[in-house]
C-alpha positions as CSV (number, residue, x, y, z in Angstrom):
1,X,30.2,37.0,30.6
2,X,26.5,36.1,30.0
3,X,27.2,36.1,26.3
4,X,30.1,33.7,26.7
5,X,27.9,31.4,28.8
6,X,25.2,31.4,26.1
7,X,27.8,30.6,23.4
8,X,29.3,27.9,25.5
9,X,25.9,26.3,26.0
10,X,25.2,26.4,22.3
11,X,28.5,24.7,21.5
12,X,27.8,22.0,24.0
13,X,24.3,21.5,22.5
14,X,25.6,21.1,19.0
15,X,28.9,19.3,19.8
16,X,28.6,17.4,23.1
17,X,31.7,16.5,25.0
18,X,32.9,12.9,24.3
19,X,34.5,10.6,26.8
20,X,35.8,7.0,26.6
21,X,33.0,5.8,28.8
22,X,30.5,6.8,26.1
23,X,32.2,4.5,23.7
24,X,31.4,6.9,20.8
25,X,27.7,6.7,21.6
26,X,25.8,9.8,22.4
27,X,23.7,9.9,25.5
28,X,21.1,8.9,26.6
29,X,22.1,5.2,26.3
30,X,19.9,2.2,25.5
31,X,17.4,0.8,27.8
32,X,16.4,-2.8,28.6
33,X,13.2,-4.0,27.0
34,X,11.3,-3.7,30.3
35,X,12.6,-0.2,30.8
36,X,11.9,0.9,27.3
37,X,8.3,-0.3,27.6
38,X,7.8,2.1,30.5
39,X,8.8,5.0,28.3
40,X,5.9,4.4,25.9
41,X,2.9,6.7,26.0
42,X,0.0,5.4,23.9
43,X,-3.2,7.3,23.3
44,X,-5.4,7.3,26.5
45,X,-7.5,4.2,26.6
46,X,-4.9,2.1,24.8
47,X,-2.2,-0.2,26.1
48,X,1.1,-1.4,24.6
49,X,2.7,-4.9,25.0
50,X,6.1,-6.2,24.2
51,X,5.8,-9.2,21.9
52,X,9.5,-9.9,21.1
53,X,12.9,-8.5,22.0
54,X,16.6,-9.3,21.8
55,X,18.1,-11.8,21.6
56,X,15.1,-13.2,19.8
57,X,15.0,-10.3,17.3
58,X,17.7,-7.8,16.4
59,X,17.3,-4.7,14.1
60,X,13.8,-5.7,12.9
61,X,12.5,-3.5,10.1
62,X,9.6,-5.6,8.6
63,X,7.4,-8.5,9.4
64,X,4.5,-10.6,8.2
65,X,2.3,-13.5,9.4
66,X,2.0,-16.7,7.6
67,X,-1.2,-18.8,7.3
68,X,0.5,-21.4,9.5
69,X,0.8,-18.9,12.4
70,X,4.5,-18.3,11.9
71,X,5.6,-14.7,12.4
72,X,8.2,-13.7,9.8
73,X,10.7,-11.0,10.7
74,X,13.2,-9.2,8.5
75,X,16.3,-8.0,10.3
76,X,18.7,-5.5,8.7
77,X,21.5,-6.3,11.0
78,X,24.0,-4.9,8.6
79,X,22.6,-1.4,8.6
80,X,23.9,1.1,7.7
81,X,27.2,0.1,5.9
82,X,27.6,-3.6,6.6
83,X,28.5,-5.5,9.7
84,X,32.1,-4.4,9.2
85,X,31.4,-0.9,7.9
86,X,32.6,-2.0,4.5
87,X,29.5,-3.6,3.1
88,X,29.7,-7.1,4.6
89,X,26.1,-8.6,4.5
90,X,24.4,-9.4,7.8
91,X,20.7,-9.4,7.1
92,X,18.4,-12.2,8.3
93,X,15.0,-13.6,7.7
94,X,13.6,-15.3,10.8
95,X,10.3,-16.8,11.9
96,X,9.0,-16.5,15.5
97,X,6.8,-19.0,17.3
98,X,5.3,-19.5,20.8
99,X,6.2,-22.7,22.5
100,X,5.6,-21.9,26.2
101,X,1.9,-22.4,26.8
102,X,-0.2,-21.5,29.7
103,X,-1.0,-24.3,32.1
104,X,-4.7,-24.2,31.1
105,X,-3.6,-24.9,27.5
106,X,-1.4,-27.9,28.1
107,X,-4.1,-30.2,26.8
108,X,-3.8,-31.4,23.2
109,X,-5.2,-28.8,20.8
110,X,-6.4,-29.3,17.2
111,X,-3.6,-28.8,14.6
112,X,-5.4,-25.9,13.0
113,X,-6.5,-24.2,16.2
114,X,-5.7,-20.5,16.5
115,X,-2.9,-19.3,18.7
116,X,-4.9,-17.9,21.7
117,X,-1.8,-17.4,23.9
118,X,-1.5,-13.7,24.7
119,X,2.1,-14.0,25.7
120,X,5.2,-12.9,23.7
121,X,7.0,-15.0,21.2
122,X,9.7,-17.2,22.8
123,X,11.4,-19.1,19.9
124,X,13.2,-17.8,16.8
125,X,14.5,-19.7,13.9
126,X,17.0,-18.2,11.4
127,X,15.5,-19.1,8.0
128,X,18.2,-17.2,6.0
129,X,21.2,-15.1,7.0
130,X,24.1,-13.2,5.5
131,X,21.7,-11.3,3.2
132,X,22.7,-7.8,1.9
133,X,20.2,-5.4,3.5
134,X,16.9,-7.3,3.1
135,X,13.8,-5.1,3.3
136,X,10.6,-7.2,3.2
137,X,9.0,-10.6,3.4
138,X,5.7,-12.1,2.3
139,X,4.6,-15.7,2.9
140,X,3.9,-17.3,-0.5
141,X,3.0,-21.0,-1.0
142,X,5.3,-23.2,0.9
143,X,7.9,-20.5,1.4
144,X,8.3,-16.7,1.3
145,X,9.0,-13.9,-1.1
146,X,11.9,-11.6,-0.1
147,X,12.8,-8.1,-1.3
148,X,16.6,-7.8,-1.2
149,X,18.0,-5.4,-3.9
150,X,18.8,-6.1,-6.6
151,X,16.4,-9.0,-6.4
152,X,13.1,-10.3,-5.4
153,X,13.5,-14.0,-4.7
154,X,11.5,-17.0,-3.5
155,X,12.9,-19.1,-0.6
156,X,11.7,-22.4,0.8
157,X,12.6,-25.0,3.4
158,X,12.2,-28.3,1.6
159,X,13.6,-30.6,4.2
160,X,11.7,-29.4,7.3
161,X,14.7,-28.2,9.3
162,X,13.5,-24.5,9.4
163,X,16.4,-23.4,7.2
164,X,15.9,-22.2,3.6
165,X,17.5,-24.7,1.2
166,X,15.8,-23.5,-2.0
167,X,16.3,-20.0,-3.4
168,X,15.0,-18.8,-6.8
169,X,15.5,-15.3,-8.0
170,X,12.3,-14.1,-9.7
171,X,13.0,-10.5,-10.6
172,X,16.3,-8.5,-10.7
173,X,17.4,-5.0,-11.5
174,X,16.3,-3.0,-8.5
175,X,18.8,-0.3,-7.7
176,X,21.2,-0.9,-4.8
177,X,22.2,2.2,-2.8
178,X,21.1,4.0,0.3
179,X,19.6,1.2,2.4
180,X,16.6,3.4,3.3
181,X,15.7,3.6,-0.4
182,X,15.5,0.0,-1.7
183,X,12.7,-2.1,-3.0
184,X,10.3,-3.2,-0.2
185,X,6.8,-3.6,1.0
186,X,5.2,-6.5,-0.8
187,X,1.4,-6.5,-0.2
188,X,-1.6,-8.4,-1.7
189,X,-3.9,-6.5,-4.0
190,X,-7.6,-7.1,-4.5
191,X,-6.9,-7.6,-8.2
192,X,-4.8,-10.7,-7.4
193,X,-1.5,-9.1,-8.0
194,X,1.2,-8.5,-5.4
195,X,2.2,-4.8,-5.1
196,X,5.6,-3.5,-4.0
197,X,7.2,-0.1,-3.1
198,X,9.9,1.4,-5.4
199,X,11.9,2.6,-2.5
200,X,12.7,5.9,-4.3
201,X,15.5,4.1,-6.2
202,X,13.8,2.6,-9.3
203,X,15.6,0.4,-11.8
204,X,14.9,-1.5,-15.0
205,X,13.5,-4.7,-13.7
206,X,13.8,-8.0,-15.5
207,X,11.5,-11.0,-14.9
208,X,13.8,-14.1,-15.1
209,X,10.8,-16.2,-16.0
210,X,9.6,-14.2,-19.0
211,X,12.6,-12.1,-19.9
212,X,10.4,-9.0,-19.9
213,X,11.9,-5.7,-18.7
214,X,10.0,-2.9,-17.0
215,X,11.4,0.6,-16.0
216,X,9.9,1.5,-12.7
217,X,11.5,4.9,-12.4
218,X,9.1,7.2,-10.7
219,X,6.6,4.4,-10.1
220,X,5.9,1.4,-7.9
221,X,5.2,-2.1,-9.3
222,X,3.1,-5.2,-9.2
223,X,4.0,-8.8,-9.8
224,X,2.5,-12.3,-10.3
225,X,5.5,-14.5,-9.2
226,X,4.2,-17.8,-10.5
227,X,3.7,-16.4,-14.0
228,X,6.7,-14.1,-13.9
229,X,4.5,-11.1,-14.7
230,X,5.5,-7.5,-13.7
231,X,4.1,-4.1,-14.5
232,X,4.7,-0.5,-13.2
233,X,2.0,1.2,-11.2
234,X,1.3,4.7,-10.0
235,X,3.3,5.4,-6.9
236,X,6.9,5.7,-5.9
237,X,6.6,4.9,-2.2
238,X,9.7,5.0,-0.1
239,X,9.0,2.4,2.6
240,X,5.7,0.6,2.7
241,X,2.7,0.7,0.3
242,X,-0.8,0.0,1.5
243,X,-4.5,0.0,0.4
244,X,-7.9,0.4,2.0
245,X,-10.7,-2.2,1.9
246,X,-11.9,-1.0,-1.6
247,X,-8.7,-1.0,-3.6
248,X,-7.4,2.6,-3.1
249,X,-3.6,2.7,-2.9
250,X,-1.5,4.8,-0.6
251,X,2.2,5.4,0.1
252,X,4.6,7.9,1.6
253,X,8.1,9.2,1.7
254,X,10.3,10.9,4.4
255,X,8.6,14.3,4.4
256,X,5.2,13.3,3.1
257,X,3.3,11.0,5.5
258,X,0.5,10.0,3.1
259,X,0.0,10.0,-0.6
260,X,-3.2,8.7,-2.4
261,X,-2.4,7.4,-5.8
262,X,-5.6,8.7,-7.4
263,X,-4.9,7.8,-11.1
264,X,-3.9,4.4,-12.4
265,X,-0.7,4.3,-14.5
266,X,-1.7,1.5,-16.8
267,X,-4.8,3.4,-17.9
268,X,-2.9,6.7,-18.5
269,X,-0.3,4.9,-20.6
270,X,-3.1,4.2,-23.2
271,X,-3.0,7.8,-24.2
272,X,0.6,9.1,-24.5
273,X,-0.5,12.2,-26.4
274,X,-1.9,13.9,-23.3
275,X,-0.5,15.3,-20.1
276,X,-2.2,14.4,-16.9
277,X,-2.3,15.8,-13.3
278,X,0.1,14.5,-10.8
279,X,-1.4,11.1,-9.7
280,X,0.2,11.5,-6.2
281,X,-2.1,13.5,-4.0
282,X,-1.1,14.6,-0.5
283,X,-4.0,13.4,1.8
284,X,-3.5,15.4,5.0
285,X,-4.9,18.9,5.4
286,X,-1.4,19.8,6.6
287,X,0.7,18.1,3.8
288,X,4.4,17.6,3.7
289,X,6.8,18.1,6.6
290,X,4.1,19.1,9.0
291,X,4.5,19.4,12.8
292,X,4.8,16.4,15.1
293,X,4.8,16.3,18.9
294,X,7.5,14.0,20.3
295,X,7.9,13.5,24.0
296,X,11.6,12.5,23.7
297,X,14.4,15.0,24.1
298,X,15.1,16.9,20.9
299,X,18.7,15.9,20.1
300,X,21.1,17.7,17.8
301,X,20.4,17.1,14.2
302,X,23.1,16.0,11.7
303,X,21.6,18.2,9.0
304,X,18.7,20.6,8.4
305,X,18.2,21.7,12.1
306,X,15.0,23.6,11.2
307,X,13.3,20.2,10.5
308,X,13.3,19.2,14.2
309,X,9.8,18.3,15.4
310,X,8.5,18.0,11.8
311,X,8.1,14.9,9.6
312,X,11.5,13.9,8.3
313,X,11.3,10.1,8.3
314,X,7.7,9.1,7.6
315,X,7.4,5.5,6.7
316,X,5.1,2.5,6.6
317,X,1.8,4.4,6.2
318,X,-1.2,2.1,6.7
319,X,-5.0,2.4,6.7
320,X,-6.5,0.5,9.7
321,X,-8.5,-2.4,8.3
322,X,-10.2,-4.0,11.4
323,X,-12.8,-3.3,14.0
324,X,-10.9,-4.0,17.3
325,X,-10.2,-0.3,17.8
326,X,-13.9,0.6,17.5
327,X,-16.0,2.3,14.7
328,X,-14.3,5.7,15.2
329,X,-11.1,4.2,14.0
330,X,-12.4,3.0,10.6
331,X,-10.3,4.5,7.8
332,X,-7.9,6.0,10.2
333,X,-4.3,6.3,8.9
334,X,-1.2,5.6,10.8
335,X,2.4,6.3,9.9
336,X,5.8,5.8,11.7
337,X,8.2,8.7,12.4
338,X,11.3,7.0,13.7
339,X,13.5,10.1,13.9
340,X,11.0,11.6,16.5
341,X,10.2,8.3,18.2
342,X,6.5,8.3,17.5
343,X,3.5,6.9,15.5
344,X,1.1,9.5,14.1
345,X,-2.6,9.0,13.4
346,X,-5.1,10.9,11.2
347,X,-8.8,10.5,10.5
348,X,-9.3,10.1,6.7
349,X,-12.5,11.0,4.8
350,X,-13.6,11.0,1.2
351,X,-13.0,14.1,-0.9
352,X,-14.4,13.5,-4.4
353,X,-12.3,10.8,-6.0
354,X,-9.6,11.2,-3.5
355,X,-9.3,11.7,0.3
356,X,-8.4,14.2,3.0
357,X,-7.3,13.6,6.6
358,X,-6.7,15.5,9.8
359,X,-5.7,14.9,13.4
360,X,-8.3,13.7,15.8
361,X,-9.8,16.5,18.0
362,X,-8.0,15.1,21.1
363,X,-4.6,14.6,19.4
364,X,-4.0,18.2,18.1
365,X,-0.7,18.4,20.0
366,X,0.0,14.8,20.8
367,X,0.5,11.5,19.0
368,X,-1.1,8.1,19.0
369,X,2.1,6.6,20.4
370,X,5.2,8.4,21.6
371,X,8.2,7.5,23.6
372,X,10.7,9.4,25.8
373,X,13.4,6.9,24.7
374,X,15.5,8.3,21.8
375,X,16.4,4.8,20.8
376,X,12.8,3.9,19.9
377,X,12.8,3.6,16.1
378,X,9.5,2.4,14.8
379,X,10.0,1.2,11.2
380,X,7.2,-1.0,10.0
381,X,3.7,-0.8,11.4
382,X,0.9,-3.2,10.4
383,X,-2.6,-4.2,11.6
384,X,-2.2,-7.7,12.9
385,X,-4.5,-10.7,12.4
386,X,-5.6,-10.1,16.0
387,X,-6.8,-6.5,15.3
388,X,-3.9,-4.9,17.2
389,X,-1.4,-2.4,15.7
390,X,2.0,-4.1,15.6
391,X,5.2,-2.1,15.6
392,X,8.8,-3.1,14.6
393,X,11.3,-1.2,16.7
394,X,14.8,-1.3,15.1
395,X,16.1,0.2,18.3
396,X,19.1,2.2,17.2
397,X,20.6,5.4,18.4
398,X,21.6,6.6,14.9
399,X,18.8,6.0,12.4
400,X,20.0,8.6,9.8
401,X,22.0,7.1,7.0
402,X,25.7,8.2,6.9
403,X,25.0,9.7,3.4
404,X,23.4,12.6,5.3
405,X,25.8,12.8,8.2
406,X,28.9,15.0,8.0
407,X,32.1,13.1,8.2
408,X,33.2,14.8,11.4
409,X,30.0,13.6,13.1
410,X,30.5,10.1,11.8
411,X,33.9,10.0,13.6
412,X,32.2,10.7,16.9
413,X,29.3,8.2,16.5
414,X,29.0,4.5,16.7
415,X,26.8,4.2,13.6
416,X,25.9,0.6,14.6
417,X,25.0,1.2,18.2
418,X,21.9,-1.0,18.9
419,X,22.6,-3.6,16.1
420,X,22.3,-6.3,18.7
421,X,18.9,-5.0,20.0
422,X,15.3,-4.8,18.7
423,X,11.8,-5.0,19.9
424,X,8.3,-5.7,18.5
425,X,5.2,-4.3,20.2
426,X,1.5,-4.4,19.7
427,X,-1.1,-1.7,20.7
428,X,-4.8,-2.1,21.3
429,X,-7.6,-0.7,23.5
430,X,-7.3,-1.6,27.1
431,X,-11.0,-2.6,27.2
432,X,-10.5,-5.1,24.4
433,X,-8.8,-8.4,24.0
434,X,-7.0,-9.1,20.7
435,X,-8.4,-12.0,18.7
436,X,-6.4,-15.2,18.5
437,X,-4.0,-15.4,15.6
438,X,-5.7,-17.9,13.2
439,X,-4.3,-21.0,11.6
440,X,-5.5,-21.1,8.0
441,X,-3.0,-23.6,6.5
442,X,-5.0,-26.8,7.4
443,X,-8.4,-25.5,6.5
444,X,-10.4,-27.2,3.8
445,X,-11.4,-25.0,0.8
446,X,-14.9,-24.6,2.1
447,X,-13.5,-23.6,5.5
448,X,-11.3,-21.1,3.8
449,X,-14.2,-19.5,2.0
450,X,-16.0,-19.3,5.3
451,X,-13.0,-17.7,6.9
452,X,-13.4,-14.8,4.4
453,X,-16.1,-13.5,6.7
454,X,-13.8,-11.7,9.1
455,X,-13.3,-8.1,10.4
456,X,-9.6,-8.7,9.8
457,X,-8.3,-7.2,6.5
458,X,-5.2,-9.4,7.0
459,X,-7.3,-12.6,7.2
460,X,-9.4,-11.7,4.1
461,X,-6.3,-10.9,2.1
462,X,-4.6,-14.2,3.2
463,X,-7.6,-16.3,2.4
464,X,-7.9,-14.7,-1.1
465,X,-4.2,-15.1,-1.7
466,X,-4.3,-18.8,-0.7
467,X,-7.3,-19.7,-2.8
468,X,-6.2,-17.7,-5.9
469,X,-2.6,-19.2,-5.8
470,X,-4.1,-22.7,-5.8
471,X,-6.9,-22.4,-8.4
472,X,-7.5,-26.1,-8.5
473,X,-8.9,-26.0,-5.0
474,X,-12.1,-24.4,-6.1
475,X,-12.4,-26.6,-9.3
476,X,-12.2,-29.7,-7.2
477,X,-14.6,-28.6,-4.5
478,X,-18.1,-27.9,-5.8
479,X,-19.6,-27.1,-2.3
480,X,-16.9,-24.5,-1.7
481,X,-17.5,-23.0,-5.2
482,X,-21.2,-22.7,-4.5
483,X,-20.5,-21.1,-1.1
484,X,-18.2,-18.6,-2.7
485,X,-20.8,-17.5,-5.2
486,X,-23.4,-17.3,-2.5
487,X,-20.9,-15.2,-0.5
488,X,-20.7,-12.6,-3.3
489,X,-24.4,-11.8,-2.9
490,X,-25.6,-12.8,0.6
491,X,-22.8,-12.1,3.1
492,X,-23.6,-9.1,5.4
493,X,-20.1,-7.8,5.4
494,X,-19.4,-5.8,2.2
495,X,-15.7,-6.3,2.5
496,X,-16.2,-10.1,2.5
497,X,-18.5,-9.9,-0.6
498,X,-15.8,-7.9,-2.4
499,X,-13.0,-10.4,-1.6
500,X,-15.3,-13.3,-2.8
501,X,-16.0,-11.4,-6.0
502,X,-12.2,-10.9,-6.6
503,X,-11.6,-14.6,-6.0
504,X,-14.3,-15.5,-8.6
505,X,-12.6,-13.0,-11.0
506,X,-9.4,-15.1,-10.8
507,X,-11.2,-18.1,-12.1
508,X,-11.8,-16.8,-15.6
509,X,-13.3,-14.1,-17.8
510,X,-16.6,-15.8,-18.5
511,X,-17.3,-16.2,-14.8
512,X,-16.3,-12.6,-14.2
513,X,-18.7,-11.3,-16.9
514,X,-21.6,-13.4,-15.5
515,X,-20.9,-12.2,-12.0
516,X,-20.8,-8.6,-13.1
517,X,-24.1,-8.8,-14.8
518,X,-25.7,-10.6,-11.8
519,X,-24.3,-8.1,-9.3
520,X,-25.5,-5.2,-11.5
521,X,-29.0,-6.7,-11.6
522,X,-29.0,-7.3,-7.8
523,X,-27.7,-3.7,-7.2
524,X,-25.3,-4.2,-4.4
525,X,-26.0,-1.5,-1.8
526,X,-22.3,-0.7,-1.1
527,X,-20.7,1.8,-3.4
528,X,-17.3,0.2,-2.8
529,X,-18.5,-2.9,-4.6
530,X,-20.3,-1.1,-7.3
531,X,-17.2,0.9,-7.9
532,X,-15.1,-2.3,-8.3
533,X,-17.4,-3.8,-11.0
534,X,-15.9,-1.6,-13.9
535,X,-12.4,-2.8,-13.0
536,X,-13.5,-6.4,-13.4
537,X,-15.4,-5.7,-16.6
538,X,-12.4,-3.7,-18.0
539,X,-10.2,-6.7,-17.6
540,X,-12.4,-9.0,-19.8
541,X,-11.8,-9.3,-23.5
542,X,-15.0,-11.2,-24.2
543,X,-17.0,-9.4,-26.9
544,X,-20.4,-9.2,-25.1
545,X,-20.9,-5.6,-26.2
546,X,-24.5,-5.2,-25.2
547,X,-24.0,-6.5,-21.7
548,X,-20.8,-4.4,-21.3
549,X,-22.6,-1.3,-22.6
550,X,-25.6,-1.8,-20.3
551,X,-23.4,-2.3,-17.3
552,X,-21.2,0.7,-17.9
553,X,-24.1,3.0,-18.9
554,X,-25.6,2.4,-15.5
555,X,-22.4,2.8,-13.6
556,X,-21.4,6.0,-15.5
557,X,-24.6,7.6,-14.1
558,X,-23.8,6.9,-10.5
559,X,-23.6,9.8,-8.1
560,X,-20.5,8.5,-6.4
561,X,-17.5,10.0,-8.3
562,X,-15.3,6.9,-7.5
563,X,-17.8,4.7,-9.4
564,X,-17.8,7.1,-12.3
565,X,-14.0,7.2,-12.5
566,X,-13.8,3.5,-12.7
567,X,-16.6,3.4,-15.4
568,X,-14.6,6.0,-17.4
569,X,-11.5,3.8,-17.3
570,X,-13.4,0.7,-18.4
571,X,-15.1,2.5,-21.3
572,X,-11.7,2.6,-23.1
573,X,-11.9,-1.1,-23.6
574,X,-15.4,-1.2,-25.2
575,X,-15.2,-1.2,-29.0
576,X,-18.5,0.6,-29.8
577,X,-19.6,4.1,-30.6
578,X,-21.8,4.0,-27.5
579,X,-18.7,4.1,-25.4
580,X,-17.7,7.4,-27.0
581,X,-21.2,8.8,-26.3
582,X,-20.9,7.8,-22.6
583,X,-17.4,9.3,-22.4
584,X,-18.8,12.5,-23.8
585,X,-21.6,12.5,-21.2
586,X,-19.1,12.0,-18.5
587,X,-16.8,14.7,-19.8
588,X,-19.7,17.3,-19.8
589,X,-20.5,16.3,-16.2
590,X,-17.1,15.9,-14.7
591,X,-14.7,18.1,-16.7
592,X,-14.1,20.4,-13.7
593,X,-12.5,17.6,-11.7
594,X,-9.0,17.1,-13.1
595,X,-8.7,13.5,-12.0
596,X,-12.1,12.5,-13.4
597,X,-11.3,14.2,-16.7
598,X,-7.9,12.5,-16.8
599,X,-9.6,9.1,-16.5
600,X,-12.1,10.0,-19.2
601,X,-9.4,11.2,-21.6
602,X,-7.3,8.1,-21.0
603,X,-10.1,6.1,-22.6
604,X,-10.3,8.1,-25.8
605,X,-9.1,6.3,-28.9
606,X,-9.4,6.5,-32.7
607,X,-12.7,4.6,-32.7
608,X,-14.6,6.5,-30.0
609,X,-13.2,10.0,-30.6
610,X,-15.8,11.1,-33.1
611,X,-18.9,9.9,-31.2
612,X,-17.5,11.4,-28.0
613,X,-16.9,14.7,-29.8
614,X,-20.5,14.7,-31.2
615,X,-21.8,14.2,-27.6
616,X,-19.7,17.0,-26.3
617,X,-20.8,19.4,-29.1
618,X,-24.5,18.8,-28.2
619,X,-23.9,21.1,-25.3
620,X,-24.7,24.7,-25.7
621,X,-21.4,25.6,-24.0
622,X,-18.9,22.7,-24.6
623,X,-16.1,23.0,-22.1
624,X,-13.0,24.5,-23.7
625,X,-10.6,22.2,-21.8
626,X,-12.5,19.1,-23.2
627,X,-12.6,20.5,-26.8
628,X,-8.9,21.4,-26.6
629,X,-7.9,17.9,-25.5
630,X,-10.1,16.2,-28.1
631,X,-8.8,18.3,-30.9
632,X,-5.2,17.6,-29.7
633,X,-6.0,13.8,-29.9
634,X,-7.6,14.2,-33.3
635,X,-4.4,15.7,-34.5
636,X,-2.3,13.0,-32.8
637,X,-4.4,10.3,-34.4
638,X,-3.9,12.1,-37.7
639,X,-7.7,12.3,-38.0
640,X,-7.9,15.3,-40.3
641,X,-11.5,14.6,-41.2
642,X,-12.6,14.9,-37.6
643,X,-10.6,18.1,-37.1
644,X,-12.1,19.8,-40.1
645,X,-15.6,18.5,-39.3
646,X,-15.4,19.7,-35.7
647,X,-14.2,23.2,-36.7
648,X,-17.0,23.3,-39.3
649,X,-19.5,22.2,-36.8
650,X,-18.8,25.0,-34.4
651,X,-20.7,28.1,-35.3
652,X,-22.7,30.8,-33.6
653,X,-26.5,30.9,-33.5
654,X,-28.5,34.1,-33.3
655,X,-28.5,34.1,-29.5
656,X,-24.7,33.8,-29.4
657,X,-24.6,30.2,-28.2
658,X,-22.4,27.5,-29.7
659,X,-24.3,25.4,-32.3
660,X,-23.0,22.0,-33.4
661,X,-23.7,19.6,-36.2
662,X,-22.9,15.9,-36.2
663,X,-19.5,15.0,-37.6
664,X,-20.1,13.7,-41.2
665,X,-19.2,10.1,-41.8
666,X,-19.8,8.9,-38.2
667,X,-22.5,6.6,-37.1
668,X,-24.6,8.3,-34.4
669,X,-25.3,6.3,-31.3
670,X,-28.9,5.7,-30.6
């Protein structure tokens, strides 16, 4: 009898009884926004606030703030198979605003004053609707960029009624398919490109402006919409791609909560004759589908039951780029885990040219945010302009895609339960007040440059994006240009100095070179800035060899490996034997690090191969891995003279050490 009871209980657990009252929806049922808020358990010392809910937002999966204070929201209301279950589009792009002001704020305010109302949003405007499974939005110029496979398009309201009446497809070819695996996540880069996540689907992407096609299979991408430029970058993030303050890029997929993309694809492509280590590095000390600690009831899984209480839906990984949470949260990483109704945090630290991370000491068996509500489905998370952590809650019972749900289960489930619901929250320390959300759209150019000096990574990115997009602003405003140059040297915040440097870089190669030389001479105290200089120098085609060599020679000798890896990349663009000598010096020093060696070898070409080999052979014990790669390249370049000379130069001295002679016919660097 006991055995029968146990078996009966197991059957009920795996296949619950269904009644008409359940309307095909498994229990527990949905909660009101107020009730759902009570189920949230943030880390002690933090509070969570509801900033928007249905009917204002429904099925939100992504969001972004514009410089005008508008809060843009992407709704995938047609998830998972269309509003009719047969693919009918139902996605929307909205913007939210606050119109109900506190009594103390009824007085007239300046047009560009920040929104200092702490209350939730109360007005929503449907900018676009009937879109097929949109996944992301980014304010751009007078409108927005939208990711909506197979396209990325630009949309604008030209007549002021709040509705988009202009749509221009910019790029097309992104694969359509599983809605959880589509192009998404546009984010501004320090190098003045917009980066995006592959979605794990790929595609051969065509720029409609230039006609160029790029295969992004296995990689993410970057674009310059106004010029129509596109290129593949290291990655393949599933949902969300992010960076830290210094230009290091990260991503994730379902079972891998954080990758660091340690090697840059466009540099590795220079040397197709070599194989390189996997550029995707798992950051956490417990990589992959590691343990998570939900406080919601563990429900029956539609597949892979052993994966319960482990990462199965990691998405929207971010690095916290603000100071509202306090110094102990600098470089903390956060990632959503919607299947288990939680947000996970780890503390990230440097590890050579990459990173490692681990749980906080007081979160060993708990999460930064968890809910007892099984309908809580955190999709995108972002650090807001106010310093708080914002969360889009799609609020669905079934978050798994039907592709992975057995047909018998699908018949018992309402796959769209919750399509008419959705919430957006923000989280912050209970002893802090979030900053007002700024208005940047009406600022003068000089005021914008001043606004760079902010603890908010969002604000610095937005200012840089606005100034770079409208290059004429700086040309027409001499005081603003002078302030910008002064900011690159004198501002106390290193992040602000770096953004100013990157804005100057957008103004032309000559300015970039002069700035590099001046910054090198001034010796910026922050390694994050010194590490960025080679990137700028590597992008210039100006033939100032002596200046370039001097700069890279100094940077290649830095103790910080992240500076040396950038110097190694940049040396591939210096057409001089001295570059080969420096590459050889770096190879002798850093050959044991596979990523540093990969960067070094990516810079080897026909012109610098021989001087690099000479430098390597000066060592009594040249590293075998370096010699092997150099000989392979000599063969690939069909440089038989170098091959023969190298083999002839390697001999044995009386003491058994390797002895080398210079390669005949090569000019020896001084």
